C-alpha positions, 0 to 999 in steps of 0.5 A: 694619407689625409686624402686616403682617410677622407676617401674612406670616410666618404665611402663609410658615410655613403654606406651608412646612408645606403644601408639606412635607405635599404632598411627604410625601404624594407620597412615600408614594403613590410607595412604595405604587405601587412596591410594588404594581408590584413585586407585579404584576411578580413574579406575571407572572414566576412565571406565565412560569416556570411556562410554562417548565416546561410547554414546553421548546421555548420555554425559551430565548426566555422566559428572555431575555424575563423577564431583559429585563423584570427589567432594565427594571423595575430601570431604572424603579425606579432612576429612581423612587428618584432622583426621590423622593430628589431631591424630599425633599432639602428636608427632612432628616426626609423624606430619612431616612425615604425612605432607610430605606424605600428600603433596605427596598425594595431588600432586598426586590427583591434577595431577589426577584431572587435567587429568580427567578434561582435558579428560572430557573437551575434550569429552564435546568439541567433543560432542558439535562440533558434535552437532553443525555440526549436527545443521548446516547440518539441518539448511542448508537443511532447507534453501535449502528447503525454497529456492527451495520453493521460486523458485517454488512460483516465477515460478508459479506466473510468469506463472499466470501473463503471462496467465492474460496478454493474456486475459486482455485488457489494460486501458490507461489514458492521462497524461493531467491534468485539469488546475485550473485557479485562480479567475479573476478580475471582471469588469464593462461593457457597454451594447447595444441594440441587438433587431435589430439583427436577428438570426435563430437557430435550436431547439434541442428539436423539431428540428425546426428552429426558427427565431427572433430578437437578444434579444428575441432569446437570452432570449429563449435560456437562458430560455431553457438551464438553469433555471430562478431561478438560481443565477443571475451571472450564468444567466448572464454568460449563456447569454454572452456565448449564444450570443457569440456562436450566433455571432460565428455561424453567422460569420461562416455560421453555424446554431446554435442548442440550447435549446430554450423555449418561455414564459420567464418572465420579471425577466429573460429578465432584467438579460439578458439586463444587459449584452446585447451585451457582447461577449467573444473574444480571440486575438480580435476574437469572440470565439466558446463559446460552453457549456454543462450541466455539466462536470465529475469534469473537462471539456474535451479538445476539441482535445479529443472530436472534434479534433483541438488545440483551446487554449481557449477550454482546460480542466479546473477544475470544482470542484463543479460538483462532489459534487453538480451536480445532473448529477454526478454518474447517473446510467442506466441499460440495459438488455443483449438482448438489448445490444446484438442487439445494438452491433451486428448492429456494425458488430460483432458476440458476444461471450458468455462472456458478461463481455467482450462485453463492455470493456473500454480501454482508458480515457482522462481528468480524467473520459472521455472514449476514446476507448472501446473494443467490445468483443475484436473484434472492437474498438468504441469511448466513444462518440459512446457508449454514442450515441448508448446507450443514455448515458448522458456523455462519462464519464462513467463506465460499469459493467455486472451482472444478465443479465443486463449492468449498466452504471454509467455516470458523468456529462451531455453533451460533456464536452467541454467549460463552464459547466452550472451547474458549472457556477451555483455552482461557482456563488452560492458556490464560489461567482464568478461574470459572467465574472469570470465564463467565464474567468474560463471556457474559457482560456485566453479570454476577455469579451467586448462589441461587434460591431453591425452586 
């Protein structure tokens, strides 16, 4: 029995040694194979890195491929290491040797990975830098092209402006603004009989002279200048302005030219009698109380129409005219042939450019026309154009189309002093009394009872 037992012990010991030897051999073979695999992988990666430097267009994809390969190799190596360590667990010596070898191999791998990563990063940075430089160059070229295009555009515009300057007639407007007087206080006044006074005037409609007593001639003027159906305060304002003008002309030896109409009714006479003998004065003197049918939104300064500096005949606001005056924005169309005849009588030979025949070049007090260029040859005043073409006002615009000139006028008359339609509108729309209307249109005046003449 002892011999048999001893025999089996020997066999067992031999088997252990044999098994151990086999395991040891397997471990060495695995390490050698792993090392050779590592070398092969390294050479593959190096070759691919060289390929990266030769072609920048495929850098991104190759770098990702190499990284995937390194990652897969790392997984394989990890699994192999796990198998090896599990295989040699039965022997403490084999395990310690395998640990030492595994540590050495891991350090080698780490150093190789570091080198590969550095090389890859370096190549990627170079490629990015190259792309950045290329983008910068392209951007610079585009910016240069844009700048040159802008310069060309500016140059072209400047040339066009220069050309226009040689053909365009400049239009200027005076900076004088219409005064907007506050609503004055209204007073009560005494009156006196003027029927013993005698006046001679000239009718603007018939051209004939009319001589009559003060009250009768005043009623005819009011009846001829405005409507008897107007607001009572507007009629009173017209009566005082007309009588003031009669007195001014008589004192200065002037024959007044006014609209007159006989056949006035008793109602109009009664209104005139309620302000009989009242006049407008400035610094104690009777004023030149001129008036017009309506204005172009404001009255005209006398200096721009007849010249001179008269303090009570300045440009003032006539705010209701533009909205309610029937004379505001009236058009008159004249055929080209008729315009040509009229203008050639002024001593010009007109060109074929009809739109240049009448060009407004300056204004005063808003819409009032100062000067007009006639085909670029001579200059006429707005008042002269009004007279030549029979326009309602010197405040106008002109246009040409289809062989016709169209004039659009604003207001009616010379525009100086009291606007008759303005008086009616200030009375009916603004609630003004007659003396408030007069003080609005004649700056700085007083309304008072006149002395007998």
